[in-house]
C-alpha positions in Angstrom: 21.2 26.9 -43.3 19.7 24.9 -40.6 17.5 26.6 -37.8 17.4 26.2 -34.0 14.4 24.2 -33.1 12.4 24.8 -30.0 10.7 21.7 -28.4 7.5 22.9 -26.5 6.5 20.8 -23.4 4.0 18.3 -24.6 0.7 17.3 -23.0 2.0 14.4 -21.0 -1.3 12.8 -20.3 -5.3 13.1 -19.6 -5.0 17.0 -20.6 -2.6 17.9 -17.9 -1.6 21.5 -18.2 1.7 21.8 -16.2 4.5 19.7 -15.1 7.3 20.2 -12.6 11.0 20.1 -14.0 12.6 17.8 -11.9 16.0 17.0 -13.2 17.8 17.8 -16.7 19.4 15.0 -18.2 21.4 17.0 -20.9 23.2 20.1 -20.5 23.8 23.2 -22.9 26.5 22.0 -25.5 25.6 18.3 -25.2 24.9 16.2 -28.7 21.7 14.4 -28.5 19.8 12.2 -30.6 16.4 11.5 -31.6 14.3 10.0 -28.6 17.0 10.5 -26.2 15.5 11.6 -22.8 16.5 15.1 -22.0 14.5 15.8 -18.7 12.6 14.3 -15.8 9.2 16.0 -15.1 6.5 15.1 -12.4 3.2 15.7 -13.2 -0.1 15.3 -11.1 0.0 11.5 -12.2 3.6 10.2 -12.5 7.3 10.9 -12.9 8.0 10.8 -16.8 11.0 10.9 -19.1 10.7 13.5 -22.0 12.5 12.3 -25.1 13.6 14.9 -27.8 12.1 14.9 -31.2 15.1 16.4 -32.4 18.8 15.4 -32.9 21.5 18.2 -32.6 23.4 20.2 -30.0 21.4 21.6 -26.9 21.3 25.2 -27.4 19.0 26.5 -24.5 17.5 24.6 -21.4 14.3 26.7 -20.5 13.7 26.1 -17.1 15.3 25.1 -14.1 14.9 22.0 -11.5 12.0 22.7 -9.5 10.2 24.9 -11.8 6.7 24.4 -12.9 6.3 24.7 -16.7 3.1 25.0 -18.5 2.4 22.6 -21.6 3.0 24.1 -24.8 5.8 26.5 -23.6 9.4 25.9 -24.8 11.3 23.2 -22.9 14.2 22.9 -25.0 16.4 24.5 -28.1 18.3 22.4 -30.1 20.6 23.3 -33.2 21.2 20.7 -35.7 24.3 18.9 -35.8 26.7 20.9 -38.2 24.7 23.9 -38.4 26.5 27.0 -38.3 23.9 29.2 -36.6 24.8 33.2 -36.6 23.6 35.1 -33.8 21.2 37.2 -35.9 19.4 34.0 -36.7 16.7 33.5 -34.5 15.2 30.2 -33.6 11.9 29.0 -35.1 9.5 27.3 -32.8 7.7 24.4 -34.2 4.4 23.1 -32.5 5.6 19.7 -31.5 3.0 19.5 -28.8 -0.8 19.9 -29.4 -3.6 20.8 -27.0 -7.2 19.8 -26.7 -9.5 22.5 -27.9 -13.1 22.8 -28.6 -14.6 21.9 -32.2 -14.9 25.0 -34.4 -14.8 25.7 -38.2 -11.5 25.4 -39.8 -10.0 28.4 -40.9 -6.9 29.0 -42.9 -4.4 29.1 -39.7 -5.8 26.2 -38.0 -5.4 24.2 -41.6 -1.8 25.3 -41.7 -1.2 24.2 -38.0 -2.9 20.7 -38.5 -0.7 20.3 -41.9 2.4 21.1 -40.0 1.6 18.6 -37.4 0.8 16.1 -40.0 4.3 16.5 -41.8 5.8 16.2 -38.4 4.1 13.0 -37.8 5.7 11.6 -41.1 9.0 12.6 -40.2 9.6 12.6 -36.5 10.1 10.7 -33.0 9.2 6.8 -32.4 9.0 7.4 -29.0 5.5 8.5 -28.4 4.2 10.4 -25.2 0.6 11.4 -25.2 0.2 14.9 -27.2 3.3 14.4 -29.0 5.7 12.2 -30.8 4.6 9.7 -33.8 4.8 6.2 -34.7 7.7 5.0 -36.5 11.0 6.9 -36.5 14.4 5.7 -37.5 16.7 8.0 -35.3 16.8 10.9 -37.6 15.7 14.7 -37.0 14.4 15.5 -40.1 11.4 18.0 -39.8 9.6 18.9 -42.9 7.7 22.4 -42.5 4.6 23.1 -44.1 4.1 26.2 -46.8 2.6 29.4 -44.7 -0.9 30.4 -46.1 -1.4 34.0 -46.6 -3.8 34.0 -43.6 -0.8 32.5 -41.4 1.4 35.3 -42.6 -1.3 38.0 -41.8 -1.7 36.5 -38.3 2.1 37.0 -37.5 2.4 33.1 -36.8 5.9 32.9 -38.7 7.1 35.4 -36.2 10.7 34.1 -34.7 12.0 34.5 -31.2 15.6 35.6 -30.0 14.8 35.2 -26.6 13.0 32.9 -24.1 10.4 35.4 -23.7 10.0 35.9 -27.6 9.9 32.3 -27.8 6.9 31.9 -25.3 5.1 34.6 -27.6 5.7 32.6 -30.7 4.5 29.4 -29.0 1.2 31.6 -28.1 1.0 32.6 -31.6 1.2 29.1 -32.9 -1.6 27.9 -30.7 -4.0 30.2 -31.8 -7.4 28.8 -31.9 -10.7 30.3 -33.1 -13.5 30.8 -31.1 -16.2 32.8 -32.9 -16.9 35.8 -35.4 -17.4 33.7 -38.7 -15.5 35.2 -41.7 -12.5 36.5 -40.1 -10.0 35.6 -37.0 -11.9 37.9 -34.8 -11.7 37.1 -31.2 -8.9 34.4 -31.6 -6.8 33.4 -28.5 -4.4 30.6 -27.5 -5.3 28.1 -24.9 -3.1 29.7 -22.3 -4.7 33.3 -23.0 -7.9 32.1 -22.5 -7.2 30.3 -19.1 -5.5 33.7 -18.0 -8.8 35.4 -18.7 -10.9 32.8 -17.3 -8.8 32.7 -14.1 -9.0 36.6 -13.6 -12.7 36.9 -14.7 -12.0 38.7 -18.1 -14.7 38.8 -20.3 -13.3 38.1 -23.7 -16.7 39.1 -25.7 -16.0 42.5 -25.2 -12.3 42.9 -25.5 -10.9 44.5 -28.4 -7.5 42.5 -29.5 -4.4 44.3 -30.6 -3.3 41.6 -33.1 -3.8 41.4 -36.8 -7.6 41.1 -37.7 -8.4 41.7 -33.9 -6.5 38.8 -32.4 -6.7 38.8 -28.9 -3.2 38.4 -27.6 -1.8 37.9 -24.0 -0.9 41.6 -23.4 -4.7 42.7 -24.1 -5.7 40.2 -21.2 -2.9 41.6 -19.1 -4.2 45.0 -19.7 -7.9 44.0 -18.9 -6.4 42.5 -15.7 -4.4 45.6 -14.6 -5.9 48.6 -16.1 -3.5 51.7 -16.5 -3.6 53.6 -13.3 -5.1 57.5 -13.5 -2.6 60.0 -13.2 -2.8 63.4 -11.4 -2.0 66.5 -13.2 1.7 67.4 -13.3 2.7 64.1 -12.1 5.4 62.0 -13.9 4.8 58.0 -14.1 7.5 55.9 -15.0 7.0 53.5 -18.0 5.5 50.1 -17.3 8.7 48.3 -18.6 10.9 50.0 -16.0 8.5 50.4 -13.2 9.9 48.2 -10.3 7.4 45.9 -8.7 6.3 46.4 -5.2 8.2 44.2 -2.9 7.2 43.1 0.5 9.8 44.4 3.1 9.5 40.9 5.1 10.7 39.1 1.9 14.1 41.1 1.2 16.8 39.3 2.9 20.5 40.8 2.7 23.5 38.7 1.8 24.5 36.8 4.9 21.3 37.5 6.7 19.1 35.2 7.9 15.5 36.7 8.0 12.5 35.0 10.3 8.8 35.3 9.7 6.3 35.6 12.2 2.8 34.2 11.4 0.4 37.3 12.0 -2.5 35.2 13.3 -0.8 32.7 15.7 2.3 35.0 16.6 4.6 31.8 15.9 7.6 31.9 13.9 7.1 30.2 10.3 9.6 27.5 9.9 8.9 26.5 6.2 6.9 27.3 3.2 5.9 24.2 1.2 4.2 25.0 -2.5 1.4 22.2 -2.9 2.1 21.0 -6.3 2.5 17.4 -8.1 0.8 14.6 -6.7 0.0 16.6 -3.5 -2.0 19.0 -5.6 -3.9 16.4 -7.5 -4.8 14.6 -4.4 -5.9 17.7 -2.7 -8.2 18.6 -5.6 -9.6 15.1 -5.7 -10.4 14.7 -2.0 -11.8 18.3 -1.9 -14.1 17.6 -5.2 -15.1 14.1 -3.3 -16.5 15.7 -0.2 -18.0 18.4 -1.9 -20.1 16.5 -4.5 -20.6 12.9 -2.9 -23.2 12.4 0.0 -21.3 9.9 1.6 -22.2 7.4 4.7 -20.1 5.0 6.6 -20.7 1.6 7.9 -18.2 -0.8 9.9 -18.0 -4.3 11.2 -15.6 -6.2 13.4 -14.5 -9.5 11.9 -12.7 -12.6 13.3 -10.1 -13.2 10.6 -8.7 -16.1 12.6 -9.6 -18.6 9.8 -8.2 -16.7 7.0 -5.0 -15.8 9.0 -4.4 -19.9 9.5 -5.3 -20.8 6.0 -2.8 -18.5 4.8 -0.1 -19.8 7.2 -1.0 -23.5 5.9 -0.4 -22.4 2.4 2.6 -20.8 2.9 3.9 -23.9 4.7 3.3 -26.1 1.8 4.6 -23.4 -0.7 6.7 -20.6 0.8 7.6 -18.8 -2.3 4.1 -18.8 -4.1 1.7 -17.7 -1.1 -0.6 -14.8 -1.8 -0.5 -12.1 0.8 -3.7 -11.4 3.2 -4.6 -8.3 1.3 -4.9 -10.5 -2.1 -7.3 -12.9 -0.5 -9.4 -9.8 0.7 -9.2 -8.4 -2.6 -10.4 -11.4 -4.3 -13.6 -11.6 -1.7 -14.3 -7.8 -2.7 -14.4 -8.4 -6.5 -16.9 -11.5 -5.7 -18.7 -9.2 -3.5 -18.9 -6.3 -6.2 -20.4 -8.7 -8.5 -23.2 -9.6 -6.0 -23.8 -6.1 -5.4 -22.9 -4.1 -8.7 -24.4 -0.8 -7.3 -21.0 -0.1 -5.6 -19.2 -0.7 -8.6 -20.7 2.0 -10.6 -20.1 5.8 -11.5 -22.6 8.8 -11.1 -22.4 10.9 -14.4 -24.2 14.2 -14.3 -25.4 15.7 -18.0 -27.1 18.8 -18.9 -30.9 17.9 -20.0 -32.9 19.5 -22.7 -34.4 22.1 -20.6 -31.2 23.7 -19.2 -31.4 21.6 -16.0 -28.9 18.8 -14.6 -29.8 15.0 -15.0 -27.7 12.3 -13.2 -27.3 8.7 -14.4 -25.6 5.7 -12.5 -23.3 3.9 -14.9 -22.5 0.3 -14.3 -19.6 -1.4 -15.6 -19.0 -4.9 -17.1 -15.8 -5.8 -14.7 -14.1 -4.4 -12.0 -10.8 -2.3 -11.9 -10.0 -2.6 -8.2 -7.8 0.6 -7.1 -5.8 0.0 -4.0 -4.0 2.8 -1.9 -0.3 2.6 -1.7 2.1 5.3 0.2 5.0 6.3 -1.6 7.6 9.2 -1.2 5.3 11.2 -3.5 2.4 10.8 -1.5 -0.5 8.7 -1.6 -1.2 7.0 -4.9 -4.2 4.7 -6.0 -3.0 2.3 -9.0 -5.8 0.0 -10.3 -5.7 -3.8 -11.3 -7.7 -3.8 -14.3 -10.2 -6.7 -14.9 -9.4 -7.9 -11.4 -12.6 -9.8 -11.0 -11.0 -12.3 -13.8 -8.0 -13.0 -11.3 -7.4 -15.5 -8.7 -5.8 -14.7 -5.5 -2.2 -15.4 -6.8 -2.8 -13.3 -9.8 -3.9 -10.3 -7.9 -1.3 -10.7 -5.3 1.5 -10.5 -8.3 -0.4 -7.7 -9.8 -0.7 -5.6 -6.5 3.1 -6.2 -5.9 4.0 -5.2 -9.4 1.9 -2.0 -9.1 3.1 -1.1 -5.9 6.8 -1.1 -7.4 5.9 0.8 -10.6 4.1 3.6 -8.5 6.9 4.0 -5.9 9.7 4.5 -8.7 7.1 7.1 -10.3 6.7 5.3 -13.2 2.9 4.4 -13.4 0.8 5.4 -16.3 -2.3 7.5 -16.5 -4.2 4.2 -17.3 -2.8 2.9 -14.3 -3.6 5.5 -12.0 -7.1 6.5 -13.4 -9.5 3.8 -14.5 -10.4 2.2 -11.2 -14.3 1.4 -10.3 -13.6 0.5 -6.7 -10.9 1.2 -4.0 -9.2 -0.9 -1.3 -7.4 0.7 1.5 -5.3 -1.2 3.6 -4.6 1.4 6.6 -3.7 -1.4 9.0 -0.1 -1.1 7.9 -0.2 2.2 9.9 -1.3 0.3 12.9 -4.7 1.9 13.1 -8.0 0.1 13.3 -10.5 2.1 11.3 -11.3 5.3 9.4 -13.8 7.2 7.5 -12.1 7.1 4.3 -12.8 9.7 1.5 -14.2 8.1 -1.7 -11.7 8.4 -4.7 -13.9 10.5 -6.9 -15.3 9.5 -9.3 -16.0 6.0 -7.8 -18.7 5.5 -5.4 -17.1 3.4 -2.7 -14.0 2.4 -0.7 -13.2 -0.3 1.6 -10.9 0.0 4.6 -9.4 -2.7 6.5 -7.7 -2.0 9.7 -4.9 -4.0 11.5 -5.2 -7.5 12.6 -4.8 -7.9 16.4 -5.6 -10.2 19.2 -8.8 -9.5 20.9 -11.2 -11.5 23.1 -14.0 -12.9 21.2 -16.9 -15.4 22.1 -16.9 -18.6 20.0 -19.4 -21.4 20.6 -20.5 -19.6 23.8 -17.1 -19.3 25.4 -14.5 -16.7 25.4 -11.4 -17.1 23.4 -8.6 -15.1 21.7 -9.0 -14.4 18.1 -7.3 -12.3 15.4 -9.9 -9.5 14.8 -9.9 -6.9 12.1 -12.0 -4.1 11.4 -13.8 -3.3 7.9 -15.4 0.0 7.0 -17.2 1.0 4.0 -17.9 4.4 2.9 -20.2 4.5 -0.1 -22.2 7.2 -2.3 -25.5 7.5 -0.9 -26.8 8.1 -4.1 -26.2 4.9 -5.8 -27.7 2.7 -2.6 -29.1 2.8 0.6 -27.7 1.3 3.7 -29.2 -2.2 3.1 -26.9 -2.8 -0.2 -23.8 -1.4 1.8 -24.6 -3.4 4.8 -25.1 -6.5 2.6 -21.7 -6.1 0.6 -20.2 -5.6 4.1 -21.6 -8.5 5.7 -20.6 -10.6 2.7 -17.2 -9.6 3.1 -17.3 -10.2 6.6 -18.5 -13.9 6.2 -16.0 -14.5 3.6 -13.1 -13.9 5.8 -14.5 -15.6 8.7 -15.0 -18.8 6.6 -12.8 -18.4 3.5 -12.5 -21.9 2.5 -16.1 -22.3 1.7 -16.1 -19.3 -0.3 -13.0 -20.1 -2.2 -14.3 -23.2 -3.2 -17.1 -21.4 -5.1 -14.7 -18.7 -6.9 
């Protein structure tokens, strides 16, 4: 008899540990095929459609829209077509997703898991996401299960689940990773349990596991986080499984009642609470890291952009449908400037030296991946034009437009969002003149371009009205000093003020 298969949420790119379930594309009872999109999820990088590695009938949807799901936890249960699964037959959780782990010796448990994954690669999906899926694929839902070794059976990894909670426990068991104690399983934990211990400061080295051969399970870490209370003589304590959680009375709302909340510090009424997650969470973490790690400095200059504006207007008149935007011309000047001042197209890497201290290196690159800030409904995104230094202004304009569309539709790949070496930020579109921008970590520089407006300007000793903009460069003071930063900024200013002379050399 065919068994219900539980598909675990895979790693969707760059080691991300969670994703927000945005929308189900299928419902319980639907028949689905291999590689059919089943859900839309939003990670810190982009919106992704997750395809199913199984064909059959949807049995269970493990989550509600708006819920944040951990990688490696059940996403959907599928019963193969034609299966007459009895209620007594529980689903079997198969590890379609894998997570990155620290290198360690191979145990029978790990060998069996690896064999199972290799068998799935031979049989499975042709629609590949990072962390799961396989090449090939012929639209079939065949899955070959590896034989279980004695170590696997002893560790209980063949346990099955009858409910979502049991399925999650089974997923933990299937993700067991060896950490130490040679010769036996010893202190073995799943990545999720390890993260729980790290987040709550639990020392795993002194923790005795309750699983077979001393396996450290989730319940062991939970017990260490919340130790059993001391009971006074004669006092009766409810069992843990029936004890009711403590509830803040302010959060209890009766049916039909509208409860207001007052902030205790300000005395004002709270109108909304919005969780920081997805793109906003990733941006917050990256900006915080940038400000805490990078000793940044900012230089700026006002630039007469009249010649550039007039040159583009003449090009547009001659070819109205194939004229690059002003940002594309400035991007071309930036890539030329980074060739002249490569220190700003680098990265600081910190490593541990032989004596236990930290050493830093400045890593230079052969080429420029130019990132540019794009405002979207999901927040600020920074896609990058790869090998931008090899493109003309027209090619840059086309790629900037393409990437802007991609990120606004939520379809940008991790490579398109995380490979930049320098960032260009056109905040002039918001009607402002300047900004001391935060460097997009781990880059070392960001250039801001303000709005272009009419201003009085001295030309050949006489006052005139010119098109003026402000350029602002924020740079990492570890990679260069003010002379390099100032030279780069002056190079860009001269290029904007005399664009024809520079373009003739590009």
